[in-house]
C-alpha positions in Angstrom: -28.8 43.2 -26.4 -31.8 42.6 -28.7 -33.9 45.4 -27.1 -34.4 48.4 -29.4 -33.0 51.7 -28.1 -36.5 53.3 -28.2 -38.0 50.6 -26.0 -35.0 50.7 -23.7 -35.3 54.5 -23.3 -39.0 54.2 -22.6 -38.3 52.2 -19.4 -35.5 54.4 -18.2 -35.5 57.7 -16.5 -34.3 60.2 -19.1 -33.7 63.9 -18.2 -34.1 63.3 -14.5 -30.4 63.9 -14.0 -30.8 67.4 -15.3 -33.4 68.3 -12.6 -31.2 67.5 -9.6 -28.3 69.8 -10.6 -29.5 72.6 -8.2 -28.8 70.3 -5.2 -25.3 70.8 -3.9 -24.6 67.1 -3.4 -26.0 65.0 -6.3 -25.3 61.7 -8.0 -26.3 61.1 -11.6 -25.9 57.6 -13.1 -25.1 57.3 -16.7 -25.5 53.5 -17.1 -28.6 51.8 -18.5 -30.8 49.9 -16.1 -30.8 47.1 -18.7 -27.1 46.7 -18.1 -27.6 46.6 -14.3 -30.4 48.1 -12.2 -29.0 50.0 -9.3 -32.4 50.1 -7.6 -32.5 46.3 -7.2 -30.3 44.1 -5.1 -27.4 42.2 -6.6 -29.5 39.1 -7.0 -31.9 40.8 -9.4 -29.8 43.7 -10.8 -29.1 42.0 -14.2 -32.3 41.2 -16.0 -32.2 37.6 -17.3 -35.9 37.0 -18.2 -38.8 39.1 -19.5 -40.7 38.8 -16.2 -37.8 40.9 -14.6 -38.1 43.6 -17.2 -41.7 44.5 -17.9 -42.1 41.7 -20.3 -39.3 42.9 -22.6 -36.8 40.5 -24.2 -33.4 42.1 -23.4 -30.8 39.6 -24.6 -30.5 37.5 -27.8 -29.3 34.7 -25.6 -28.3 34.3 -21.9 -25.6 36.9 -21.1 -22.2 35.4 -20.5 -21.1 34.9 -16.9 -18.2 37.3 -17.4 -20.5 40.0 -18.6 -22.8 39.5 -15.7 -19.9 39.6 -13.3 -18.6 42.8 -14.7 -22.1 44.4 -14.4 -22.4 43.3 -10.8 -18.9 44.6 -10.0 -20.1 48.1 -11.1 -23.3 47.6 -9.1 -21.1 46.9 -6.0 -18.8 49.8 -6.8 -21.7 52.2 -6.9 -22.9 51.1 -3.4 -19.3 51.3 -2.1 -19.1 54.9 -3.4 -22.5 55.8 -2.0 -21.5 54.3 1.4 -18.3 56.4 1.5 -20.2 59.6 0.6 -23.0 59.0 3.1 -20.6 57.9 5.8 -18.9 61.2 5.5 -22.2 63.1 5.6 -23.3 61.1 8.6 -20.2 62.1 10.5 -20.8 65.8 9.9 -24.6 65.8 10.3 -27.0 64.6 13.0 -29.5 63.7 10.3 -29.7 63.8 6.5 -32.2 63.4 3.7 -31.5 61.5 0.4 -34.0 62.3 -2.4 -34.0 59.3 -4.8 -35.4 60.8 -8.0 -37.0 58.6 -10.7 -39.7 58.9 -13.4 -42.5 56.5 -14.5 -44.6 55.8 -17.5 -48.3 56.5 -17.7 -49.1 55.9 -21.4 -48.1 52.2 -21.6 -51.0 51.2 -23.9 -49.6 53.3 -26.8 -49.0 56.9 -27.9 -52.6 57.4 -29.0 -54.2 55.4 -26.1 -55.7 56.9 -23.0 -53.2 57.5 -20.2 -53.4 55.8 -16.8 -56.2 57.5 -14.9 -55.0 60.3 -12.6 -56.4 58.5 -9.6 -53.7 55.8 -10.1 -51.0 58.0 -11.5 -50.1 61.1 -9.4 -47.8 63.7 -10.9 -45.4 63.0 -8.0 -45.4 59.6 -6.3 -43.6 59.5 -3.0 -42.6 56.0 -1.9 -42.0 55.3 1.8 -42.1 51.5 2.1 -38.7 51.0 3.7 -38.9 54.1 5.9 -40.0 54.0 9.5 -42.8 56.4 8.6 -43.8 57.4 12.1 -40.2 58.3 13.0 -39.9 60.7 10.1 -43.4 62.1 10.0 -42.2 65.4 11.5 -40.1 65.9 8.3 -42.1 64.0 5.7 -45.5 65.5 6.3 -44.5 69.2 5.9 -42.2 68.3 3.0 -45.2 66.7 1.2 -47.2 69.8 1.9 -44.4 72.0 0.5 -44.4 69.9 -2.7 -48.1 70.3 -3.2 -47.9 74.0 -2.7 -45.1 74.6 -5.1 -46.0 76.9 -8.1 -45.2 74.6 -11.0 -45.5 76.6 -14.2 -48.7 78.1 -12.8 -50.3 75.0 -11.4 -50.1 72.7 -8.4 -48.9 69.2 -8.8 -50.8 66.1 -7.6 -48.4 64.7 -4.9 -49.4 61.5 -3.2 -47.8 58.7 -1.2 -47.5 55.1 -2.2 -50.0 55.1 -5.1 -48.1 54.1 -8.3 -45.1 52.9 -6.4 -44.2 52.2 -2.8 -40.5 52.9 -2.6 -39.3 49.3 -2.4 -36.1 50.0 -4.3 -32.6 49.0 -3.1 -31.3 52.5 -2.6 -33.8 53.6 0.0 -33.6 50.2 1.7 -29.8 50.6 1.8 -30.0 54.1 3.5 -32.6 53.1 6.1 -30.7 49.9 7.0 -27.2 51.5 7.2 -28.2 54.8 8.9 -31.2 54.0 11.1 -32.7 57.1 12.7 -30.2 59.3 10.9 -30.8 58.9 7.2 -34.2 59.5 5.6 -34.4 58.3 2.0 -37.4 59.5 0.0 -38.2 57.7 -3.3 -39.6 60.4 -5.6 -41.2 59.5 -8.9 -42.1 62.1 -11.5 -44.9 60.9 -13.9 -43.5 61.5 -17.4 -45.7 64.6 -18.0 -42.4 66.3 -18.9 -41.8 64.3 -22.1 -43.4 62.2 -24.8 -42.9 58.6 -23.6 -43.1 57.2 -27.2 -40.9 59.6 -29.1 -38.5 60.5 -26.2 -39.0 64.3 -26.8 -38.8 66.4 -23.7 -40.6 69.6 -22.8 -38.0 72.2 -21.8 -40.3 74.3 -19.8 -41.4 71.4 -17.7 -37.8 70.3 -17.1 -36.9 73.7 -15.9 -39.8 73.7 -13.5 -38.8 70.3 -12.3 -35.3 71.5 -11.5 -36.9 74.4 -9.5 -39.1 71.9 -7.7 -36.3 69.6 -6.6 -34.2 72.5 -5.5 -37.1 73.8 -3.4 -37.7 70.3 -1.9 -34.1 70.0 -0.9 -34.1 73.5 0.6 -37.2 72.8 2.6 -35.8 69.5 3.8 -32.6 71.2 4.9 -34.6 73.8 6.9 -36.6 71.1 8.6 -33.5 69.2 9.6 -32.2 72.3 11.4 -35.3 72.4 13.8 
């Protein structure tokens, strides 16, 4: 790779693994999206050109076919693992919710530049593109309300649906296609208010509140599924 570590980190989702630890069943991925992107299909999981990776030049030269094959084998292994886990959950539960947690940048023009306006960059973006929205409104609408009402370090977060992102990733598509009517996959993107995008430094208090937030969301979803 030719991409500097700081630029790579800026486009990844650092610290989000920490915030899902309060959920009993969780998966944290420890591979770089620049090696293979689990939220894209196999045909686009390995970035070959800058237009696939936010204009960034990832490789000094085209990656060798053997390297690409190895990356794609790990991509496939992940989805095999996810299928086994969710198949087991689906046998034991009438319905289930998967919260697909990510983060996104809002200071792309530089450390000293103005951030993306709040109107276009909610604190929490919920993506529902691949979801049959009307079928899951009974769960999603009260869940969104619970997110907006959560006491997040003394404030309420701006939670909106399909603003910065629409939830078109591979993981939510996989769940809705494999478990129609049974699995509800919610793409949840934290704006990176919890860290400095340009230095990589986190805010410990915000991360702690994020963990409480995700645990609360999971508990509310579990209660809704029991109704």
